[in-house]
C-alpha positions in Angstrom: 0.0 0.3 0.6 1.3 3.9 -0.8 0.8 6.5 1.3 -0.8 9.9 -0.6 1.3 12.9 0.7 0.8 15.7 0.4 -2.9 15.6 -0.6 -2.9 18.3 -3.5 -4.2 17.7 -7.1 -0.6 16.8 -8.2 -0.2 13.8 -6.0 -4.0 13.2 -6.3 -4.4 13.1 -10.0 -2.8 9.9 -11.1 -5.5 7.9 -8.8 -8.2 9.0 -9.1 -11.5 6.4 -10.4 -9.0 3.7 -7.7 -9.8 2.9 -4.8 -8.3 4.0 -2.1 -8.3 3.9 1.1 -9.0 6.5 4.2 -8.6 7.0 7.1 -10.2 9.4 9.2 -8.1 12.3 12.3 -10.7 10.9 14.1 -9.7 7.3 13.7 -12.8 6.1 11.3 -12.1 3.9 8.4 -13.4 4.5 4.6 -13.1 2.8 1.4 -13.8 4.0 -1.7 -13.0 5.0 -5.5 -11.1 8.9 -5.8 -12.7 10.9 -8.3 -11.9 14.7 -7.9 -10.0 16.7 -5.2 -12.0 20.4 -6.0 -12.0 23.9 -3.8 -10.0 22.0 -0.2 -12.9 18.3 -0.1 -12.4 14.7 -2.2 -14.8 13.7 -3.8 -15.1 9.8 -3.5 -18.2 7.3 -5.5 -19.0 9.4 -8.5 -20.5 8.4 -11.6 -19.4 9.5 -14.6 -23.0 10.8 -15.6 -22.6 12.6 -11.2 -19.2 14.0 -13.2 -20.7 15.5 -16.2 -24.2 17.1 -13.5 -21.6 18.5 -11.5 -20.1 19.9 -13.7 -22.4 22.0 -15.7 -24.0 23.1 -12.0 -20.9 25.0 -11.1 -20.7 26.3 -14.4 -23.8 27.6 -13.9 -23.7 28.4 -10.1 -21.1 30.6 -11.5 -22.6 33.4 -13.6 -23.0 36.6 -12.3 -26.8 38.4 -12.4 -28.6 35.6 -13.1 -31.8 35.4 -12.3 -34.1 32.4 -10.6 -36.6 31.6 -13.3 -33.7 31.9 -15.9 -31.7 29.5 -13.6 -34.2 27.3 -13.5 -35.1 27.4 -17.3 -30.9 26.9 -18.0 -31.3 23.6 -16.3 -34.2 22.3 -17.2 -32.4 22.7 -21.0 -28.9 21.2 -19.8 -31.1 18.5 -18.4 -32.0 17.3 -22.6 -28.0 18.2 -23.1 -26.7 15.5 -20.3 -27.8 12.9 -22.1 -25.9 13.6 -25.1 -22.8 14.7 -23.7 -22.2 11.7 -20.6 -22.0 9.3 -23.5 -18.6 11.5 -24.5 -17.5 12.3 -20.7 -18.1 8.7 -19.6 -15.0 8.1 -22.7 -12.7 10.3 -21.4 -12.8 9.3 -18.2 -10.9 5.8 -16.2 -11.4 2.7 -17.4 -13.0 1.9 -13.3 -15.7 4.5 -12.9 -17.7 3.0 -13.9 -17.5 0.0 -10.6 -17.6 3.3 -8.5 -20.9 2.1 -6.7 -18.7 -1.2 -5.3 -18.2 1.3 -2.1 -21.8 3.4 -1.9 -22.5 6.8 -2.8 -20.8 9.8 -4.1 -19.7 11.2 -0.8 -17.1 13.9 -0.1 -14.7 15.2 3.1 -12.5 17.7 3.7 -9.7 17.5 3.4 -8.4 18.7 6.9 -10.8 15.7 8.0 -8.6 13.3 6.6 -5.5 11.5 8.4 -4.8 9.4 5.8 -5.0 8.8 1.6 -3.3 4.7 0.7 -3.5 3.2 -2.7 -3.2 -0.4 -3.6 -0.1 -1.1 -4.9 
């Protein structure tokens, strides 16, 4: 087993889509598929479809001055396009992503709560 240290995007990126063993600072042990690290949070067990949905949602939230009704309209229009782009997104992701559900549903952890992040050899 090999620890990922320091826990930052550069060190984590090669292990996206791979199973990891997580030890929290409070001693809790978890297992999951490392999906990504973004804004101080580690994301686990995301599928290609959920990654695509998260990317489109964060792009919408970055828009400034958009009203609620225009955001609702954009969401409903985006749903139509998500189905077409999901196939392209899944082709670009590493092979282990489709099996992310082996470790349960998606979850996220603050980097500050993670004591160790370990990948199998």
